[in-house]
C-alpha positions in Angstrom: -7.0 -7.7 7.0 -6.1 -6.7 3.4 -6.6 -9.5 0.8 -5.0 -9.6 -2.6 -7.4 -11.5 -5.0 -5.7 -13.0 -8.1 -7.3 -14.6 -11.1 -4.8 -15.8 -13.6 -5.7 -16.8 -17.2 -3.3 -18.1 -19.8 -2.2 -14.6 -20.9 -4.0 -12.4 -18.3 -4.2 -11.6 -14.6 -7.2 -9.9 -13.1 -6.8 -8.7 -9.5 -8.4 -6.7 -6.7 -7.1 -5.5 -3.4 -9.8 -5.6 -0.8 -9.9 -4.3 2.8 -11.9 -6.8 4.7 -12.7 -4.3 7.5 -15.6 -3.0 5.4 -15.0 -5.1 2.2 -14.2 -2.1 0.1 -12.1 -2.4 -3.0 -8.9 -0.5 -2.6 -7.6 -1.2 -6.1 -8.3 -3.4 -9.1 -6.9 -4.0 -12.5 -6.0 -6.3 -15.4 -2.9 -7.4 -17.1 -3.3 -8.6 -20.7 -1.2 -10.2 -23.4 1.4 -11.9 -21.1 4.2 -13.3 -23.2 3.0 -11.4 -26.3 3.7 -8.0 -27.9 1.7 -5.2 -26.5 1.5 -6.6 -23.0 0.0 -4.0 -20.6 -1.4 -3.3 -17.2 -4.6 -1.3 -16.5 -4.7 -0.3 -12.9 -7.2 1.7 -10.9 -6.5 2.6 -7.3 -9.3 4.1 -5.1 -10.2 7.6 -6.2 -7.0 8.1 -8.1 -6.8 8.4 -11.9 -6.6 5.0 -13.6 -3.3 4.3 -15.4 -2.3 2.1 -18.3 1.3 0.9 -18.3 2.9 -0.9 -21.3 6.0 -2.9 -21.0 7.2 -6.4 -21.8 5.6 -9.0 -19.4 7.2 -12.3 -20.3 5.4 -14.5 -17.7 3.1 -14.5 -14.7 5.8 -13.8 -12.2 6.7 -10.6 -14.1 3.1 -9.7 -14.1 2.6 -10.2 -10.4 5.7 -8.1 -9.7 4.3 -5.4 -12.0 1.0 -5.4 -10.1 2.7 -5.2 -6.7 4.8 -2.3 -7.9 1.6 -0.5 -9.0 0.0 -1.1 -5.6 2.9 0.5 -3.7 3.6 3.3 -6.3 3.8 6.8 -4.7 1.4 8.3 -7.3 -1.2 5.7 -8.0 -0.6 3.0 -5.4 -2.8 2.4 -2.4 -0.5 0.7 0.2 2.9 1.7 1.5 4.6 -1.7 1.1 4.0 -5.2 0.0 4.0 -6.3 3.6 0.6 -4.5 4.1 -1.0 -7.4 2.2 -2.1 -10.0 4.8 -3.2 -12.8 2.5 -3.6 -13.8 -1.1 -6.7 -15.5 -2.5 -6.4 -17.3 -5.8 -9.2 -18.4 -8.2 -8.6 -22.0 -9.2 -11.0 -23.4 -11.9 -10.8 -27.1 -11.2 -10.5 -28.9 -7.8 -11.8 -32.3 -8.9 -13.5 -34.4 -6.3 -10.7 -33.7 -3.8 -11.5 -30.1 -2.9 -15.0 -29.5 -1.6 -14.2 -26.1 -0.1 -11.5 -23.4 -0.3 -8.2 -24.4 1.1 -5.0 -22.9 2.6 -2.3 -23.7 0.0 0.2 -26.2 1.2 2.6 -28.4 -0.8 -0.1 -31.1 -0.6 -2.8 -28.8 -2.0 -0.5 -27.7 -4.8 0.0 -31.3 -5.7 -3.8 -31.7 -5.8 -4.2 -28.7 -8.1 -1.5 -30.0 -10.4 -3.2 -33.4 -10.5 -6.3 -31.7 -11.9 -4.4 -30.3 -14.9 -5.3 -33.3 -17.0 -9.0 -32.5 -16.7 -8.6 -28.7 -16.9 -5.6 -28.2 -19.3 -6.6 -24.7 -20.3 -7.3 -23.3 -16.8 -5.4 -25.0 -14.0 -1.9 -24.5 -15.4 -2.2 -20.6 -15.6 -3.9 -20.7 -12.1 -0.8 -22.6 -10.9 1.5 -20.1 -12.5 -0.1 -17.3 -10.5 0.0 -19.3 -7.3 3.7 -20.2 -7.7 4.6 -16.7 -8.6 2.9 -15.2 -5.6 4.4 -17.9 -3.3 7.9 -17.0 -4.5 7.5 -13.2 -4.4 5.4 -13.1 -1.2 7.0 -16.1 0.6 5.7 -15.1 4.0 2.2 -14.4 3.0 -0.6 -17.0 3.4 -2.2 -18.1 0.1 -5.7 -19.6 -0.3 -7.1 -21.5 -3.3 -10.8 -20.9 -4.0 -12.2 -23.5 -6.5 -14.9 -22.9 -9.1 -15.9 -26.6 -8.8 -16.1 -26.8 -5.0 -19.7 -25.5 -4.7 -21.0 -28.2 -7.0 -19.5 -31.1 -5.0 -22.8 -31.4 -3.2 -24.4 -32.8 -6.4 -25.7 -36.4 -5.9 -24.3 -39.2 -8.1 -27.6 -39.3 -10.1 -26.8 -35.8 -11.3 -23.1 -36.0 -12.0 -22.6 -39.5 -13.4 -22.5 -40.0 -17.2 -23.9 -43.1 -19.0 -20.5 -44.5 -19.4 -18.9 -47.7 -17.9 -18.5 -47.0 -14.1 -14.9 -48.0 -14.3 -14.1 -44.8 -16.3 -15.4 -42.7 -13.5 -13.3 -44.7 -11.0 -10.2 -44.6 -13.2 -10.3 -41.2 -14.8 -12.9 -39.2 -12.8 -15.1 -38.9 -15.8 -18.2 -37.1 -14.4 -20.0 -33.8 -14.3 -18.1 -31.2 -12.2 -19.7 -27.9 -13.0 -18.1 -24.5 -13.0 -18.9 -20.8 -12.1 -19.5 -22.2 -8.6 -18.2 -19.1 -6.9 -20.6 -16.9 -8.9 -23.6 -19.2 -8.4 -23.0 -19.3 -4.6 -22.7 -15.6 -4.3 -25.8 -14.6 -6.2 -27.9 -17.3 -4.5 -26.8 -16.0 -1.1 -27.6 -12.4 -2.1 -31.1 -13.5 -3.4 -31.8 -15.1 0.0 -30.7 -11.9 1.8 -32.9 -9.8 -0.5 -35.9 -12.1 0.3 -35.2 -11.9 4.0 -34.9 -15.7 4.0 -32.2 -18.3 4.8 -30.6 -19.8 1.7 -31.1 -23.2 3.4 -34.9 -22.7 3.2 -35.1 -21.8 -0.5 -35.0 -23.5 -4.0 -33.1 -21.2 -6.3 -32.1 -21.4 -10.0 -29.1 -19.2 -10.8 -28.4 -18.3 -14.4 -24.8 -17.2 -15.1 -25.2 -15.9 -18.6 -22.2 -14.5 -20.4 -20.0 -15.6 -23.2 -19.6 -18.7 -21.0 -22.9 -19.7 -19.5 -24.2 -22.1 -16.9 -27.3 -22.7 -14.9 -27.4 -24.2 -11.4 -30.2 -25.7 -9.3 -29.6 -24.8 -5.6 -31.9 -26.7 -3.2 -31.8 -25.6 0.4 -28.4 -24.1 0.1 -26.7 -26.8 -1.9 -26.0 -27.3 -5.6 -27.9 -30.3 -6.7 -27.4 -30.0 -10.5 -25.6 -27.7 -12.9 -25.4 -27.5 -16.7 -21.6 -27.5 -17.3 -20.0 -30.9 -17.0 -16.6 -32.6 -17.1 -15.4 -29.4 -18.9 -17.1 -26.0 -19.4 -18.0 -27.2 -22.9 -21.1 -29.1 -21.9 -24.5 -27.6 -21.2 -26.0 -24.5 -22.6 -25.2 -23.2 -26.1 -22.7 -20.4 -25.4 -20.9 -17.6 -27.2 -18.5 -19.8 -29.1 -19.1 -23.2 -27.4 -21.5 -25.8 -28.8 -22.9 -26.9 -25.4 -24.4 -30.4 -25.4 -24.5 -32.2 -28.7 -25.0 -35.8 -29.8 -21.5 -37.5 -29.2 -21.9 -39.3 -32.6 -21.4 -35.9 -34.3 -17.7 -36.0 -33.3 -16.6 -39.0 -35.3 -18.9 -37.9 -38.1 -17.0 -34.6 -38.4 -13.7 -36.3 -38.1 -14.5 -38.4 -41.1 -16.4 -35.9 -43.3 -14.2 -32.8 -42.5 -10.9 -34.6 -42.0 -10.5 -33.2 -38.5 -8.3 -34.6 -35.8 -9.1 -34.6 -32.1 -7.5 -31.2 -31.3 -9.3 -29.6 -34.3 -12.6 -30.9 -33.2 -11.9 -29.6 -29.7 -11.1 -26.1 -31.0 -14.1 -26.2 -33.4 -16.6 -27.0 -30.6 -15.0 -24.5 -28.2 -14.2 -21.5 -30.4 -16.2 -21.7 -33.7 -19.6 -23.0 -32.6 -22.4 -21.8 -30.3 -24.1 -18.5 -31.0 -21.3 -17.5 -33.3 -21.7 -20.7 -35.3 -25.5 -20.4 -35.7 -25.5 -16.7 -36.5 -22.4 -16.6 -38.6 -22.0 -13.1 -37.3 -20.9 -12.7 -33.7 -20.7 -14.2 -30.2 -21.8 -10.9 -28.7 -25.6 -10.7 -28.1 -25.5 -6.9 -28.6 -24.5 -7.5 -32.2 -27.1 -10.1 -32.6 -30.0 -8.0 -31.2 -29.1 -5.2 -33.5 -28.8 -7.5 -36.5 -32.1 -9.2 -35.6 -33.9 -5.9 -35.4 -32.6 -5.2 -38.9 -34.1 -8.5 -40.2 -31.1 -10.9 -39.9 -32.9 -14.3 -39.7 -29.8 -16.2 -38.4 -29.1 -13.7 -35.7 -32.7 -14.0 -34.6 -32.4 -17.8 -34.7 -29.3 -17.7 -32.5 -31.2 -15.6 -30.0 -34.2 -17.9 -30.1 -32.1 -21.1 -29.6 -30.3 -19.6 -26.6 -33.5 -18.4 -24.9 -35.1 -21.8 -25.5 -32.2 -23.8 -24.0 -32.1 -21.6 -20.9 -35.9 -22.0 -20.5 -35.7 -25.7 -20.9 -32.9 -26.0 -18.2 -35.0 -23.9 -15.8 -38.0 -26.2 -16.3 -35.9 -29.3 -15.7 -34.4 -27.9 -12.6 -37.7 -27.0 -11.1 -38.6 -30.7 -11.6 -35.3 -31.8 -10.0 -35.9 -29.7 -6.9 -39.7 -30.2 -6.6 -40.5 -26.5 -6.8 -39.0 -23.1 -7.1 -38.7 -19.9 -5.0 -36.5 -17.7 -7.1 -34.6 -17.2 -10.4 -31.5 -15.1 -10.5 -29.8 -13.6 -13.6 -26.2 -12.7 -13.4 -23.0 -12.2 -15.5 -22.6 -10.0 -18.6 -25.8 -11.0 -20.5 -27.9 -11.8 -17.5 -27.1 -8.5 -15.8 -27.4 -6.3 -18.8 -30.0 -7.6 -21.3 -33.6 -6.8 -20.3 -34.6 -8.2 -23.7 -33.1 -11.6 -23.1 -34.4 -11.9 -19.5 -37.9 -11.1 -20.7 -37.6 -13.6 -23.6 -36.4 -16.4 -21.3 -39.1 -15.8 -18.7 -41.9 -15.4 -21.2 -43.9 -18.7 -20.9 -42.7 -19.5 -17.4 -45.7 -17.9 -15.8 -47.1 -21.3 -14.9 -44.3 -21.6 -12.3 -45.5 -18.5 -10.5 -43.2 -16.0 -12.2 -44.1 -12.7 -13.6 -41.7 -10.0 -14.7 -42.3 -6.3 -13.9 -41.5 -4.7 -17.3 -40.5 -1.4 -15.8 -38.2 -3.0 -13.2 -36.7 -5.2 -15.9 -35.2 -2.2 -17.7 -32.3 -2.3 -15.2 -28.8 -3.0 -16.4 -25.9 -4.0 -14.2 -27.7 -3.2 -10.9 -29.0 -5.4 -8.1 -32.8 -5.4 -8.3 -35.9 -7.6 -8.0 -37.6 -7.6 -11.4 -40.7 -9.6 -10.6 -44.0 -8.1 -9.7 -44.7 -7.6 -6.0 -47.0 -10.5 -5.3 -45.3 -13.0 -7.6 -45.0 -16.4 -6.0 -41.5 -17.0 -7.5 -39.2 -14.0 -7.3 -36.9 -13.0 -10.1 -33.7 -11.0 -9.5 -30.9 -9.4 -11.3 -27.8 -9.6 -9.1 -24.3 -8.6 -10.4 -21.9 -11.3 -9.6 -18.9 -10.6 -7.4 -16.6 -13.6 -7.5 -13.7 -11.5 -6.2 -15.5 -10.7 -3.0 -16.3 -14.4 -2.4 -12.6 -15.3 -2.9 -11.6 -12.5 -0.5 -14.2 -13.6 2.1 -13.1 -17.3 2.0 -9.4 -16.2 2.2 -10.2 -14.0 5.2 -12.2 -16.6 7.0 -9.6 -19.4 6.5 -6.6 -17.2 7.5 -8.5 -15.8 10.5 -9.4 -19.3 11.7 -6.2 -21.3 10.8 -3.5 -18.7 11.0 -5.3 -16.3 13.4 -4.3 -13.1 11.5 
């Protein structure tokens, strides 16, 4: 079975074409600047030379058509015709409480995704655009939705409820949902495989550390707590997001700075976090270089981030009653030996100990704890596209019998 994996943002489409016979990536690429000047497609097919194509891409439907044309192109394509694609797997950010697993897309499922747009106004609408475009262009091809929030639907109420009147949860669904679930699930499964254990026997903390960052406590195969909340703004301090703050700060800023609700929302999402503290950048590579040159605010931003991650790890050990492994993934987690060491320094009381030589790895799957450490530490590159492809394959094989 060949699965087309689609991840639509507001002005972008990431994709992979995966042959599930051996799970190898036949092609992958990225469309950027949809609806803007300079829209383009970067496409790489197998062992063929990558191509960059520039042309107007007014909407997601045009983008999907452009991708499909690239996949069947005689020079840089990898399939003969669109019909060679057996199924399409879509990343959907928010599934609310309704979707606890990946789903074959029907009219009822579409309605459920649309109903979540109120609680994910930045993410679900473009996800829907991609789904509707693929359903129109590839009308006979089964489509599957894979939800970022689904993995976290095993959290107990004590972990996901806020200290608000219960009626608001009932009426509006105000609760912690969590995100990056596909990534957390994948790296936890890989850690268990590397340990020669079953995921259902382990207590694992997964650290998805990138410009957006979240930490998840996975107890015996189930997410029992996670740092992101009702939206991806809650939790850790991130590249440009504030993370958790005192709610009273919001009306204070509205009064003192004359901001309205939308301005506050943009301020906390795009001008805060590591960028806000450092005044320099949201990229930790820039901060490390600046800190090495004596920039005190860059150093402060690094220290704050590492402290917050360490504090979450400690609290999740308490929530799970112990710990067997810590996993680092995503851009920063996979590629910064410095930050991994800084986070783990001081956690030795848990039974962790980093192997400094092994920790020098970047972007490769590797255990970075010393051999006899009681708690294992891993670097595992995330592969959300493969999880989406696997779920799509399993659903289509079971339900549609492809």
